[in-house]
C-alpha positions in Angstrom: -13.5 12.4 19.9 -14.9 13.8 16.6 -16.1 17.3 15.7 -19.0 16.8 13.2 -21.0 19.0 10.8 -24.5 17.7 10.3 -26.0 18.0 6.8 -29.6 17.1 6.0 -29.1 13.4 5.4 -25.4 12.9 6.2 -22.5 13.9 8.5 -19.1 15.4 7.8 -16.1 14.8 10.0 -14.6 18.2 10.6 -11.8 17.4 13.1 -10.5 14.5 15.1 -10.2 15.5 18.7 -9.4 12.2 20.4 -6.1 11.3 22.0 -5.9 7.7 20.9 -3.1 6.9 18.4 -5.4 4.6 16.5 -8.4 6.4 15.0 -11.3 4.6 13.5 -14.0 6.6 11.7 -17.4 5.0 12.3 -20.1 4.5 9.7 -22.8 6.5 11.6 -23.0 9.6 13.7 -26.3 10.3 15.4 -28.0 7.9 13.0 -26.6 9.6 9.9 -23.9 8.1 7.6 -20.5 9.8 7.7 -20.0 10.7 4.1 -17.0 13.1 4.0 -13.8 13.9 5.8 -13.2 17.6 5.8 -10.0 19.3 4.6 -7.3 19.2 7.3 -9.4 17.0 9.5 -6.4 15.0 10.8 -3.6 17.3 9.8 -0.6 17.5 12.1 -2.0 14.9 14.5 0.1 12.2 16.1 -2.0 9.2 15.0 -0.3 6.0 13.8 -3.3 4.2 12.4 -6.4 5.5 10.6 -9.2 3.4 9.2 -12.4 4.6 7.5 -15.8 2.9 7.4 -17.4 2.0 4.1 -19.8 5.0 4.4 -17.0 7.5 3.7 -17.2 8.7 0.1 -14.8 11.7 0.1 -11.6 12.9 1.7 -10.9 16.6 1.6 -7.7 18.2 0.5 -4.7 17.9 2.9 -6.9 15.8 5.3 -3.8 14.0 6.7 -1.3 16.7 6.0 1.9 16.2 8.1 0.7 13.2 10.1 4.3 12.4 10.6 3.6 9.2 12.7 1.0 7.7 10.5 2.0 4.2 9.4 -1.2 2.5 8.5 -4.3 3.6 6.5 -7.4 1.5 5.9 -10.3 2.2 3.5 -12.8 0.6 1.2 -13.8 0.9 -2.4 -16.7 3.1 -1.2 -14.2 6.0 -1.0 -14.5 7.6 -4.5 -12.9 11.1 -4.1 -9.4 11.8 -2.7 -8.6 15.5 -2.2 -5.4 17.0 -3.5 -2.4 16.6 -1.1 -4.4 14.4 1.3 -1.2 12.5 2.3 1.3 15.3 1.9 4.0 15.0 4.6 3.0 11.4 5.6 6.5 10.1 5.0 6.2 7.1 7.4 3.1 5.5 6.0 4.0 1.9 5.0 0.8 -0.1 4.9 -2.5 0.3 3.2 -5.6 -1.9 3.7 -8.2 -1.9 0.9 -11.4 -3.8 1.2 -13.2 -4.1 -2.2 -16.8 -4.7 -1.3 -18.7 -3.0 -4.1 -16.5 -3.7 -7.0 -12.8 -3.1 -7.9 -12.6 0.6 -8.7 -10.9 2.6 -5.9 -8.7 5.6 -5.1 -5.8 3.2 -4.5 -3.7 4.6 -7.4 -4.4 8.2 -6.2 -2.9 7.3 -2.8 0.0 5.5 -4.3 0.9 8.5 -6.4 0.9 10.8 -3.4 3.2 8.6 -1.4 6.4 7.8 -3.2 7.8 5.7 -0.3 7.6 1.9 -0.4 4.0 0.7 0.4 2.5 -2.7 1.1 -1.1 -3.1 0.2 -3.4 -5.6 1.8 -5.9 -6.0 -1.0 -9.1 -7.8 -0.1 -11.7 -8.7 -2.7 -14.9 -10.7 -2.4 -13.2 -13.7 -4.0 -9.7 -13.5 -2.5 -6.8 -11.6 -1.1 -3.5 -10.3 -2.4 -0.5 -8.8 -0.6 1.2 -6.4 -2.9 4.4 -4.4 -2.5 4.8 -1.1 -4.4 8.5 -0.1 -4.4 9.7 3.4 -3.7 10.3 5.9 -6.4 11.7 9.4 -6.5 12.0 12.1 -9.1 14.7 14.7 -9.7 15.3 17.5 -12.0 18.7 17.8 -13.7 19.7 21.0 -15.5 20.9 20.5 -19.0 22.9 23.7 -19.3 23.7 23.7 -23.1 20.0 23.1 -23.9 18.8 25.4 -21.2 16.2 22.9 -20.0 15.5 20.9 -16.9 15.4 17.2 -17.5 13.2 15.2 -15.2 14.3 11.7 -14.2 12.4 9.0 -12.2 14.3 6.5 -10.2 13.1 3.2 -8.8 10.6 0.8 -10.2 7.8 2.2 -8.1 6.3 4.3 -10.8 6.0 1.3 -13.1 3.9 -0.4 -10.5 1.8 2.7 -9.8 0.8 2.7 -13.5 -0.8 -0.7 -13.4 -4.3 0.6 -13.3 -7.0 0.8 -15.9 -10.1 2.9 -15.2 -9.2 3.0 -11.5 -8.9 -0.8 -11.3 -5.7 -2.6 -10.5 -4.6 -4.8 -13.4 -2.8 -7.8 -11.7 -1.3 -9.0 -15.0 0.3 -5.6 -15.5 1.5 -5.6 -11.9 3.3 -8.9 -12.5 4.8 -7.7 -15.8 6.7 -5.0 -13.9 8.9 -7.5 -12.2 11.8 -7.3 -14.8 12.0 -3.5 -14.1 12.1 -4.2 -10.4 15.0 -6.7 -10.8 17.0 -4.1 -12.5 16.5 -1.4 -10.0 15.6 -2.7 -6.5 17.6 -4.2 -3.6 17.5 -8.0 -3.0 15.3 -7.7 0.2 12.7 -5.6 -1.7 12.5 -8.2 -4.5 12.3 -11.0 -1.9 9.4 -9.4 -0.1 7.6 -8.6 -3.4 8.0 -12.2 -4.6 7.1 -13.9 -1.4 4.0 -11.8 -0.8 2.8 -12.5 -4.3 3.3 -16.3 -3.9 1.8 -16.4 -0.4 -1.4 -14.8 -1.6 -1.5 -15.6 -5.4 -4.7 -13.8 -6.2 -5.0 -13.5 -10.0 -1.5 -14.7 -10.4 -1.0 -16.3 -13.8 1.0 -19.5 -14.2 3.7 -17.7 -16.3 4.6 -15.3 -13.5 4.2 -17.8 -10.8 6.9 -19.7 -12.5 9.1 -16.6 -12.8 8.6 -15.8 -9.1 9.3 -19.3 -8.0 12.5 -19.4 -10.1 13.6 -16.1 -8.4 12.8 -17.6 -5.0 14.8 -20.7 -5.8 17.9 -18.6 -6.5 17.4 -16.4 -3.4 15.9 -18.9 -1.0 18.4 -18.8 1.9 18.3 -15.0 1.7 14.5 -15.1 1.9 14.6 -17.3 5.0 17.1 -15.0 6.6 15.1 -12.0 5.7 11.9 -13.2 7.4 13.7 -14.7 10.3 15.4 -11.4 11.0 12.0 -9.7 10.8 10.6 -12.2 13.3 7.8 -13.2 11.0 7.0 -16.9 11.9 4.0 -17.1 9.6 6.0 -16.3 6.5 9.0 -18.4 7.4 6.6 -21.3 8.1 5.0 -20.8 4.6 8.5 -20.8 3.0 9.6 -24.0 4.8 6.4 -25.8 4.1 5.9 -24.8 0.5 9.4 -24.4 -0.9 12.0 -26.1 1.4 11.9 -29.4 -0.3 11.7 -27.9 -3.7 14.8 -25.8 -3.1 16.6 -28.3 -1.0 17.6 -25.5 1.4 19.5 -25.9 4.6 17.6 -25.8 7.9 18.0 -22.5 9.8 17.7 -22.1 13.5 14.6 -19.8 13.9 15.0 -19.4 17.6 17.8 -16.9 17.1 
């Protein structure tokens, strides 16, 4: 399943050779901790899920290059070094799982900057959990002919959210302060999923922004119920009904449809 290179006190994963769509890198190989993922170790493979143990410290450049079917990636805060272009071509990745076991510094922002599509991050800390949506963004160059320059424009609120890090730590207050930018640039369904995820798992959510999110949900409550009903997400629809139905005096929907 794995081709390994053995160093004196640790192992390096050179290539994944398994056929399973869901790949999980173990902590040990022949009694040695797996410390590194070599460059191009998973490139071009048809894996859909990849998770790393907390022993992995480094991912080499272009390690997941053109993994076109990859949708989920799990890692811990033990991962300290992400090689350039590690996720180049991974245009279908939608979900990240981060387990913060040693602290709160991580390569999360590095991954978010490599993937400009919308991403949902399952953030697990020692003292709680957050579910965070990072909207899509894209950049374009527009030629300004009279000035003979190329002007670079960034579209979408995703870049604002990707800049909510200080010393490789996610600042939750800064994340919540980006919401006004999202309102001005994102679709209603994106805003709904961002708000509901934050309210359902309110890790480090200040009272000020809880109130702002709840006010938004009140104005879009029926749309939120319809969104999660269509997605066949009974846990979230149940959360909405239990926590906010009375507050918003919404109509009862038929969730069996």
